[in-house]
N, C-alpha and C positions, 0 to 999 in steps of 0.2 A: 206334702205342702213344707214341710221345712225347708226342703231342698228348693224349692220355690221362691220361699223368704228370704234363706242363704243368697240365692240368687240379685231377688230386687236387694236387697242390705249393700251390696258390691257395686250396684247397675249406675248411672251416672245421676238418675232421677230421685234417686232415692239419698243422694249427699251435695247435688247441687244449693248452690246459694248464689244470690243478690248478686255479691260479688264475679263470681265466675259470669254471668252475666254480662255482668259489665264489660269484663276481658271478654268475652267471645265476642261481641260487641268493637269493641277495641281492634281487637284482629283483622276484622273485615274490612273496616274504617281505613287500617293500614295497606290491607291487599290494593282496596277501593284505589287510595290513591295513589299506590303504585301500579296497577296494571290499566287502569282507569286512566287517570292522570296524567302516567306518566313522573312523577314522583321517583326517583330513587327507584326503578320498577329492581337492581337486583339487590338491593337492600330490604327494600319496604316488602317485598312479597316474601321471600325468606322469613322475615321477623312477622310479619303478619299469621303466616301459618304455624310459628312457631307459638306464639299468644295465643292460638287454639289449642296448639298440642298442648300447652304447659296447662289449658285450665277447662281440660276436660275431667269432670267433677269425678275423683273414686272414694274409696273408703280408704283413707289415710292409717298408716301403721295395722292395712290389712293383706301383709306378707308379698302385694301382689311384685315391688320393686320396680318398680314404672315409670316414679315420678323424678323429675332431672335433682331431685335434694336428695330422694333416698340411696342410698350407701350402694353398691354394688349395680344400681339400672343401667341402663343401658345410655341414656339419656345424660345420668352423671357421668360416665365416660367419655359421651362425646364435650361436655361440659367442664370435665378438666382443662381443657382445651384453652378454655378462658379465664376460669381460674386462677390456673399458673400463667397468664400470658403468654400462651404459644403462639395465637394464630395471628395477635395482631403482628408482629415483625411479618410472617410469613403475606399478609399483607402490603406491610412494607416492601419486601421484597416484588412484590407483583407491582406495587403503583413506579417504583426505580426504573422495573424494565418498562414500563410505558410512558415515562418522564422525557420530555426534551427539554432540557435546561438553558438553551440557547438563546430565552427570549432574557432571562435574568444574566446571561453574560455578559449580554449584548447594550446590558443597561444596568450597571449594577448596582449601581447609585437606590433601583425600585426596591431592592434588600430591604430598604428602611420598610418600606409599608408593609410588608410583611409581619416584620418586627414590631411594627405600630397595632398593626392588629392583632396583637396578643394582650395588650392590655385590657381586653375585656373577661381573661383570665383573673389576672391578679386582681379587678378589683372585684368582680365576684367573689372570689377566695377569702379577702377582707369582706366582703356584706354577708355572706353564706356563714363564717365566724361569727360575724357581729349579731348573727339572727339564733344562735347556737348552736349549731351544729360542732362538731369538736373539730382540730385543725386538721386532722388527718382527711375526713368527710368535706370541712371546706375544700382541700388542696383537690380532691377527685371529681367533684361539683364544676370548680371552677376553670376546668379544661374545657367543660363543652364547649366555651366562647373560643374554643382555638375551629371548632366547626368540622371535626377529624375525630370518624369513630372508633377509628382502631386503640388510637395515641387513647382517647377518652378510658376505654374498656382496662387498655396494657395499665394505667393508672391506678385504676379503681380497684383494678385490682391487686395493687400491690398495697393501698390506702385501707380500703372502706370495702370488700370484696362485697357485703351485705348490701352494700349503694347500687352496687353494678346491673342491676336490671333496668332502673330506674336511668339510672347514669347514662347508661348505651341507647335506650328506647331515647330518651332527652335529645342526644347527640346527634342520632340516625333521622331524628325525625326534622330536626331543623336544619339536617343537612341538608335532607330532601324538600323543605322549604324554604331553600333559597330563593328559588325568582319570587315567592311572596312576600318574604321578610323585608329583602334587603333592599329592589327599588324604591321604595316609600322613603327610606332612609337619606338614600341618596338624593335624590331630587328633591328632600328636604334641605339639608345641607350647601346643598351648589347650587351657582347660577347658571341661568339660559348659558349665558356666552363661554361659562368654566367648562360644561356638558361638549360645548362646540370647540374644543382647545384639542390641534391635532399634533399629535407627538410625531416629531419625524421618522424616520427609516431609521430600522434597526441595523445595527450590522452585520456582515456576515461573521460568525463567530467560524474556528479554524476546529479542523477536526483533532488537534492536539490538545486543546481549553478544553474542549467535550471531554477528552481523557481522563485527562488533570482534575479536573473539575471532581470530580467523586473521592479521587483520593485526598484530595486536600482539602475541601469542605468536610469530608466525613474528621480528618483532624482536628482541623480548627475547632470544629461544631460539637465533639469530646473531649478536647481540649477541654472548653467549657461547660459543658453539661455531661459527665461522665454517667449520668443515671440513663442517658435518652443513647445512651449505646446500643442496646437490643434494635433499634427503631430503627437506629440512624445507620447502624452497619447493615439493618440488610435493606434501606432506602437507595446509599448510595452504591450498597454492593449490585442490585439490582440495575440500577442505572451506569453502573463500568461494563456489566455485562451487553447491555444492549448498546454501548457508545464504542465499544474497544471493537467493534466490525468482524470480531474473531471464533465469538460464543453466540451466534445466533439462536442456535439450536438450547442453548438455557438461557438464553433470556425468554425466546418462544412459550418453554414451559412454565416459568415465573409469571407471563404477562396470560398466560392461557390457564392451561389443566389445573397449575398449584393456585394462583390465586381465587381461580372459580371454585375449584372445590374447598379451599378455606373460606369464601363468601359462605358458600352454602352453612358450613357448616358452624360458622359462626354467627351465624343471622336466625339460624334455625334454634340452637343451645338459647342466646341471648336473651331472643322471646319464650324461648320455654321456660324462659325464670323468671316470668312475671306470672307466677301464679298467686291466683286473685288474696288469699293470704300471706303472703308476702308483702306483695304492689302495692294493694290500695291501704295506703295510710297517708297519716299528712306528710310525711318526710316529703315521700314520692312526687306528690301537689307544691310543697316549695321548692322541688330541683325542678322540677318542667318551668315553673314561673323565672328563677333566679336562670337556668338553661336560657330561657329567652330574652331576659334579659339583658346575658355575657355576651349573647350570638350579636344584638341589636347595640353594644357599647362595643364590640370588635368593629363589625361594620362604620360606627359612624368614629371611632377612631382612626380607622386607616383611610377614609378620606378626608378628616380634617385635619390631617397629618401630613396628607398629598396637598393641601390650600397651604398649610403653614411649609414648606421645601419649596413652592414657588415664586413665595417673598424675595428669597436668595436665590435663583434662576433665573438667567437670563431670558428671552423671552422663545427665541426658538428651542430650548430645549427644558421649557414648561413639562409640567406634567398633568395631564388631564384626568381629575379630581374623584372624579367615577372610578380610575383603576386603581385606588386606596380600597375600594370597598374587597376588590378580590386580592386582599391581605391575607383574610381569614380562609383557612385549607381545604375548603370544597371545591376540589380541583375536578371538573373545572368549569362544574357549574358556575361560581363564582363570576369568572371568567366572562363563561357565554351571557351572564344575564348584565355586565359590564358592558360587551358588546350589544347585545339588546337595546337599555337604555341608551347607547352612546344614537344609536342609529334611530334612535324615533326624534332626535333634533338635526341629525345630519346623515343622511343614507348614503354619505358615501367617505364617511369615517368611521375607518374599524379600526378598532380598540385592542381587539379580540388576543393579539402575539403580543400587545403590551401586557393588557392584563394580567396574563400567564406567566409575567416576572415576578407579581407580588404573590401571585395563587400559587407559586413553585415555591416559594418566599414561605407562603406560610404554612407550608407543610410542614417545611426545617424551624421553622421558629414553634411550633406547637409541640412537637417535637425535646425541643430544647426547654421549651418551658414547664415541661413535664416532665425531663430529667431535673430541673432546677426542682419542682418539686419535690420528687420524689428524694434526690439528696437532704432535703432539709430537713420535709418531713416524715418521711419513711424510716 
């Protein structure tokens, strides 16, 4: 009987709490959104299952060494790549190898929209600090507005590792919900006439421009924000592998096996870090609210700045303000949302390639913003 009672003491049934139940349901919801609704499935399915893994109840301190926060456990070793900021740069390597900067190079003024959309980062930073978060915690929370999960993880690992679970889940959740969150804001801030604006066709970008851009772009952005060097270095390096035309095997590895493997490990361990005992707090709820506000402000800032730019542009050069919403770095989902909303009002107005300009600029902008926050607050 002693053996039976000892077995029961170690079982999940003896250690389960209401917090575990809530988090197990949350994990199921993430998997449902990814698998059934197709909202960022490559992220939400691993994260959702990771939440379930991290919230299987067990006897803490029982010597099993299975918890993600227990020194020596397998999950703890895998989580090391998150804590030390190893996984996010590898994700950026794959993003760079998948990204075509032609839309941005053909219409360079669109980079301003990518910068304008980062307004959500800095407004949320100030708001979070006002609400009682430390200045480092506020900086890590603010980056959610960039709608860039790897950047949010990278910065929170440096400034507020104890909040990483909540920040990462919030960032990836809002990335997945781009098709739900952005359209109402885009329609609210634009008129039907503005949504029907046709942008002139993009010019053909030469191969030499595509090769020079990752080199010169890396130098320019890291001179401005050296703290973003790990992210931007890998982003532009991956893009150079793609555009050089002589390293196709390396580019295929970066955008295929490497990014897929890291995405699995990142999603699973970030999800597992949301143990009920550390995740279900007042701070986590506030982070989700601030993250939603940050993302909405970023979307609105991009749209409004596009309208502002149109005041100074000739009729043939005007920007469809919907493209401003793509300034957040949820690539390519935000650009697809712009295309979808635009075609609701004119089925022959193809905005996808135009929207990709501010979209890829947003990736660079959020990394630069993270580097600035890291330099100032780190």
